[in-house]
C-alpha positions in Angstrom: 16.8 21.1 8.2 20.4 22.4 7.7 21.7 18.9 8.1 19.4 17.7 5.3 20.5 20.5 3.0 24.1 19.7 3.6 23.6 16.0 3.0 21.6 16.5 -0.2 24.0 19.1 -1.6 27.1 16.9 -0.9 28.7 19.4 1.5 28.5 17.1 4.5 31.9 15.5 4.7 31.6 14.5 8.4 31.1 10.8 7.8 33.0 9.8 11.0 30.4 7.3 12.1 30.6 5.2 9.0 27.0 5.6 7.8 26.3 6.0 4.1 24.7 9.0 2.4 21.3 7.4 2.1 21.3 6.5 5.8 22.4 10.1 6.7 19.7 11.6 4.4 17.1 9.3 6.1 18.2 10.4 9.5 18.1 14.1 8.6 14.6 13.9 7.1 12.8 12.0 9.7 9.4 13.2 10.7 8.1 14.0 14.1 5.7 11.5 15.6 2.8 13.9 15.3 3.5 14.6 11.7 3.8 10.8 11.0 0.4 10.2 12.6 -1.2 13.1 10.6 0.2 11.7 7.4 -1.0 8.2 8.3 -4.5 9.3 9.1 -4.8 11.5 6.0 -3.5 8.8 3.7 -5.6 6.1 5.3 -8.8 8.2 5.3 -8.2 9.1 1.6 -7.8 5.4 0.8 -11.1 4.6 2.6 -13.0 7.5 1.0 -11.6 6.6 -2.4 -12.7 3.0 -2.1 -16.1 3.9 -0.8 -16.6 6.5 -3.5 -15.5 3.9 -6.1 -18.1 1.5 -4.7 -20.8 4.1 -4.9 -19.9 5.0 -8.5 -19.9 1.3 -9.6 -23.5 1.5 -10.7 -23.1 4.5 -13.0 -23.9 3.3 -16.5 -21.1 2.7 -19.0 -18.2 4.2 -17.0 -19.0 3.0 -13.5 -16.8 -0.1 -13.5 -13.8 1.7 -14.9 -14.2 4.5 -12.3 -14.6 1.9 -9.6 -11.5 0.0 -10.7 -9.4 3.2 -10.6 -10.8 4.5 -7.3 -10.6 1.2 -5.6 -7.0 0.6 -6.7 -6.0 4.2 -5.7 -7.7 3.6 -2.3 -5.7 0.4 -1.8 -2.5 2.1 -2.7 -3.2 5.0 -0.4 -4.1 2.8 2.5 -0.9 0.8 1.9 1.2 4.0 1.6 -0.3 5.3 4.9 1.7 2.8 6.9 4.9 4.2 5.3 4.3 7.3 7.5 4.4 5.1 10.6 7.5 2.9 9.9 9.2 4.6 7.0 9.3 3.6 3.3 12.5 1.4 3.5 11.2 -0.6 6.4 7.7 -0.8 4.8 9.2 -2.3 1.7 11.3 -4.7 3.7 8.3 -5.9 5.6 6.1 -6.1 2.5 8.6 -8.5 0.9 9.4 -10.5 4.0 9.0 -14.3 3.6 5.5 -14.4 5.1 4.1 -11.5 3.1 5.9 -11.6 -0.3 3.3 -13.8 -2.1 0.4 -11.6 -0.9 2.3 -8.5 -1.9 3.1 -9.7 -5.3 -0.4 -11.0 -5.9 -1.9 -7.7 -4.7 0.4 -5.7 -7.0 -0.3 -7.9 -10.0 -4.0 -7.8 -9.4 -3.9 -4.0 -9.1 -2.1 -3.7 -12.5 -4.4 -6.2 -14.1 -7.5 -4.4 -12.7 -6.4 -1.2 -14.5 -5.5 -3.1 -17.6 -8.9 -4.9 -17.7 -10.7 -1.6 -17.1 -8.9 0.6 -19.7 -6.9 -1.5 -22.1 -8.9 -4.6 -22.5 -12.3 -3.0 -21.6 -13.5 -6.2 -20.0 -15.7 -5.3 -17.0 -16.0 -8.9 -15.7 -12.2 -9.2 -15.5 -11.9 -5.8 -13.9 -14.4 -6.9 -11.2 -12.7 -10.2 -10.7 -9.3 -8.6 -10.3 -10.8 -6.1 -7.8 -12.1 -9.0 -5.7 -8.7 -10.8 -5.9 -7.0 -7.5 -5.0 -9.2 -7.2 -1.9 -8.5 -10.8 -0.9 -4.7 -10.4 -1.3 -4.8 -7.1 0.6 -6.8 -8.8 3.4 -4.3 -11.7 3.5 -1.4 -9.2 3.6 -3.0 -7.4 6.5 -3.7 -10.6 8.4 0.0 -11.4 8.2 0.7 -8.6 10.8 -1.6 -10.2 13.4 -0.1 -13.3 15.1 -1.9 -16.5 14.2 -4.6 -14.7 12.3 -3.9 -16.5 9.0 -3.9 -19.8 10.8 -7.3 -19.0 12.3 -8.8 -17.9 9.0 -7.5 -21.1 7.3 -8.9 -23.2 10.1 -12.3 -21.4 9.9 -12.3 -22.0 6.1 -11.5 -25.6 6.5 -14.3 -26.1 8.9 -16.8 -24.3 6.5 -15.8 -26.2 3.4 
């Protein structure tokens, strides 16, 4: 903790190994494995509970779809953020925008923003629901990119069905 305080206050002048201030701050603030797992589980469970709660509140008259859109989007963000506890935020962002995941990441982010716009700004329930479905599909495609040959298997299965 002392090292983190020195790095953040600018008092740490011992840069003999050639690392930059961000790298040294990252090294000084690393979490223990147990803390990382707890953060992952809490964020992931909050994401799942938020998405399920949003699905349950979908059928509430007049406000159900807007509440669903918000809770579903928050659930997706929380589930996505949970993996940052495991591998760190910088590495998470690098893997999210890697060549094989960049399109799914961008589509997921755009659909998330459009879901909230459709629910609150445009007040179009049909569009909000459509963007939630697209958000789900993009998140699933993003998740499949971490499993070797999973996308190929899904594409082959879809080509056999259609």
